[in-house]
C-alpha positions in Angstrom: 0.0 0.5 0.4 1.1 3.8 -1.2 2.8 5.6 2.2 0.2 8.5 2.5 2.3 11.9 3.0 3.1 13.8 6.1 0.5 16.9 5.6 -2.6 14.0 4.4 -2.1 12.5 7.6 -2.0 15.8 9.4 -5.1 16.8 8.2 -7.0 14.5 8.5 -6.1 13.9 12.2 -7.3 17.2 12.6 -10.4 16.5 10.2 -11.5 13.0 12.1 -10.4 15.4 16.1 -13.2 18.4 14.5 -15.9 15.4 13.5 -15.5 13.9 17.3 -15.7 17.4 19.0 -19.0 18.5 17.1 -21.2 14.4 17.9 -19.9 14.8 21.6 -21.7 18.2 21.1 -24.3 17.1 19.4 -25.2 14.1 21.1 -25.0 16.5 24.6 -28.1 18.8 23.6 -30.0 15.7 22.0 -33.6 15.9 24.1 -33.7 12.2 26.0 -36.7 10.2 23.5 -35.9 12.1 20.1 -33.4 12.1 17.9 -30.0 14.3 17.8 -30.8 16.8 15.6 -29.5 18.1 12.6 -26.1 20.7 12.6 -25.5 23.1 10.4 -23.6 21.6 7.8 -25.9 18.8 7.2 -28.8 21.3 7.0 -27.0 22.9 3.5 -26.4 19.0 2.4 -29.3 17.9 -0.9 -31.6 15.0 0.1 -30.4 13.1 -2.5 -26.8 13.6 -1.8 -27.5 12.0 2.1 -29.2 9.1 -0.1 -26.2 8.9 -2.1 -24.1 9.1 1.5 -25.7 6.4 3.8 -25.8 3.9 0.2 -21.8 4.1 0.2 -21.3 4.3 3.8 -23.9 1.1 4.5 -21.8 -0.8 1.1 -18.6 0.3 2.1 -19.3 -1.7 5.9 -20.5 -4.7 4.6 -18.1 -5.4 1.7 -14.9 -5.7 1.9 -12.0 -5.5 4.0 -11.9 -2.8 6.0 -8.1 -0.9 4.5 -4.8 -1.9 6.5 -3.0 0.2 8.6 0.1 2.0 8.3 2.8 2.9 11.0 4.0 6.5 10.9 7.7 6.1 10.4 7.7 8.8 12.7 5.7 8.0 15.6 5.5 4.3 15.1 1.2 5.5 15.5 -0.7 3.3 13.7 -2.2 6.2 10.7 -5.9 4.7 9.6 -7.1 6.6 6.8 -9.3 9.1 6.0 -11.8 7.8 4.4 -11.9 5.5 7.4 -12.4 8.2 10.1 -15.2 8.4 12.3 -17.8 7.2 10.0 -16.6 9.9 6.7 -18.6 8.3 3.9 -15.8 6.8 1.2 -14.3 9.4 -0.7 -15.6 12.4 1.5 -13.1 14.7 1.3 -12.1 16.6 4.9 -14.6 17.5 7.2 -16.7 14.3 6.0 -18.4 16.4 3.4 -19.2 14.8 0.2 -21.0 18.0 -2.4 -18.3 17.7 -5.3 -17.6 21.1 -8.2 -17.7 19.9 -11.8 -16.6 23.4 -13.6 -17.2 22.4 -17.9 -15.0 24.6 -19.8 -16.6 24.0 -23.1 -13.3 22.5 -26.1 -13.7 26.0 -27.9 -12.6 28.5 -25.2 -9.2 26.3 -25.0 -8.9 24.9 -28.8 -9.8 25.7 -32.8 -10.9 22.2 -32.8 -11.8 23.2 -36.4 -9.7 24.6 -39.1 -10.9 27.8 -40.3 -10.9 27.8 -44.3 -8.5 31.2 -45.2 -8.9 32.8 -49.1 -5.2 32.6 -48.5 -2.0 31.8 -49.6 1.9 32.8 -48.9 3.9 34.5 -51.2 6.6 31.8 -51.4 6.6 30.0 -52.8 3.2 30.0 -54.5 3.5 32.8 -56.0 6.6 34.1 -56.4 7.0 30.3 -57.7 4.6 31.2 -60.5 5.7 34.6 -61.6 8.9 33.7 -61.4 8.0 30.5 -64.3 5.8 33.2 -66.8 9.3 35.3 -66.2 10.2 32.3 -67.2 8.5 31.6 -70.7 7.4 34.7 -71.7 11.9 35.3 -72.1 11.8 31.8 -73.6 9.0 33.5 -76.7 11.0 36.9 -77.3 14.0 34.4 -77.7 12.3 32.5 -80.2 10.2 35.4 -82.1 13.8 37.6 -82.0 16.0 35.3 -83.9 12.9 33.8 -86.6 11.4 37.8 -87.1 13.9 40.5 -88.6 13.5 44.1 -86.6 15.8 46.1 -88.4 16.3 50.0 -87.8 15.4 52.8 -89.6 18.0 54.8 -90.9 19.2 58.0 -90.0 17.7 60.7 -89.3 17.1 64.4 -91.2 16.9 66.9 -88.3 16.2 68.6 -91.5 12.6 67.2 -92.7 10.3 66.5 -90.3 7.8 63.4 -91.1 4.6 64.2 -91.6 2.8 63.0 -89.8 5.4 63.0 -87.0 3.4 60.8 -83.8 5.0 59.5 -80.8 5.5 55.9 -80.2 1.9 53.4 -80.0 2.2 53.7 -75.3 2.2 57.7 -76.3 -0.3 58.1 -78.8 -3.5 58.4 -76.4 -1.5 61.7 -74.6 -0.7 63.2 -78.1 -4.0 62.3 -79.1 -6.0 64.2 -75.3 -2.7 66.9 -76.6 -5.0 67.7 -79.8 -8.4 68.1 -78.2 -7.1 70.3 -74.7 -4.7 72.2 -72.8 -1.2 71.0 -72.8 -1.7 72.0 -68.9 -4.9 69.9 -69.0 -4.4 67.8 -71.4 -0.7 66.8 -69.4 -1.5 67.5 -66.4 -4.6 67.0 -65.3 -7.0 64.6 -66.5 -3.7 61.7 -65.9 -3.6 62.7 -62.5 -7.3 62.6 -62.0 -6.5 59.2 -63.7 -3.7 58.1 -61.7 -5.5 59.6 -58.4 -8.8 57.5 -59.2 -6.7 54.3 -59.6 -4.8 55.0 -56.7 -8.0 54.9 -54.0 -9.7 52.4 -56.1 -8.5 49.8 -53.5 -9.8 52.0 -51.7 -13.1 53.0 -52.2 -14.0 48.4 -53.1 -13.6 47.2 -50.1 -15.2 43.5 -51.9 -12.7 40.0 -50.2 -14.7 38.5 -52.8 -13.1 37.0 -56.3 -15.4 36.3 -58.3 -16.0 38.4 -61.2 -19.6 39.1 -60.6 -19.1 39.7 -57.0 -16.5 43.0 -58.2 -18.1 45.1 -59.9 -17.3 47.7 -59.6 -13.4 47.6 -59.9 -14.7 45.6 -62.7 -16.2 49.0 -64.0 -13.8 51.4 -63.1 -10.7 48.9 -65.5 -13.0 48.3 -67.8 -13.7 52.0 -68.4 -10.1 53.3 -68.1 -8.8 50.7 -71.0 -11.8 51.0 -73.0 -10.5 55.3 -72.4 -6.9 54.5 -73.4 -6.7 52.4 -76.0 -9.4 53.9 -78.1 -7.4 57.1 -77.5 -4.6 55.5 -79.0 -6.0 54.0 -82.1 -7.5 56.8 -83.2 -4.2 58.3 -83.3 -2.4 55.2 -85.2 -5.0 54.4 -87.3 -7.0 56.9 -88.5 -4.0 60.5 -87.8 -2.2 61.5 -91.7 -0.3 64.6 -92.5 -0.9 67.5 -89.7 -2.1 64.8 -87.2 -5.8 65.4 -89.3 -8.5 63.0 -88.9 -8.4 60.4 -92.4 -10.5 57.2 -93.3 -7.3 54.9 -93.3 -9.5 52.5 -95.5 -9.8 56.5 -98.0 -6.5 57.4 -97.6 -4.0 54.4 -96.1 -2.4 54.2 -93.0 0.2 56.7 -91.5 2.0 54.6 -88.9 5.0 52.2 -89.1 4.0 49.0 -87.5 
């Protein structure tokens, strides 16, 4: 049998002495022809718990051997386990109390038992690997294309002879088309500045986290408007502008652009 620690033995001795003192006080105050009145501690115990305690006490007294005692290492006296002392029910705590407090803690407050789906991926390696492979594919395509397609340089520029029409590269033809219609301050500063500010504020205006096209109507509308606006200006400057940068029809006057 496992040896009972000294502090538990002392606590059991104190509890046994208190229980014996309460029993003597209750027997001394009891009337001659009746039962002893219930103590204050017993009156607080529910009836079903008292019945359960009586049944456990009767079962312990009727069956099984009494628990063996051990000799204390210091005093040499026999130490009785707390459960069998002073008629305390088996499994009772100090002082003979049979009530227990059970605290139920939900598992969700300690740990998340279910994984929460996330709409995010790591930059490395998921995003950067895809971008690196795309960069390699574009580089390989340009290498093969430049091997089989000849792109000769034009003759030396003659500063005494300005070509007519004089057109900017295709990616600046939209700006050149705006300069045809508006003042340079408006076409070169105000309108492009407003477009850039609108694009900067777009992520803060449309804060919809969905990645489905049907849920991103504002973002798609803004992108389509910007793309179509600039594409139309580039197409007009490329195919519909002739000598003097005047408006022409390419099927009547021809093309004035080197592709």
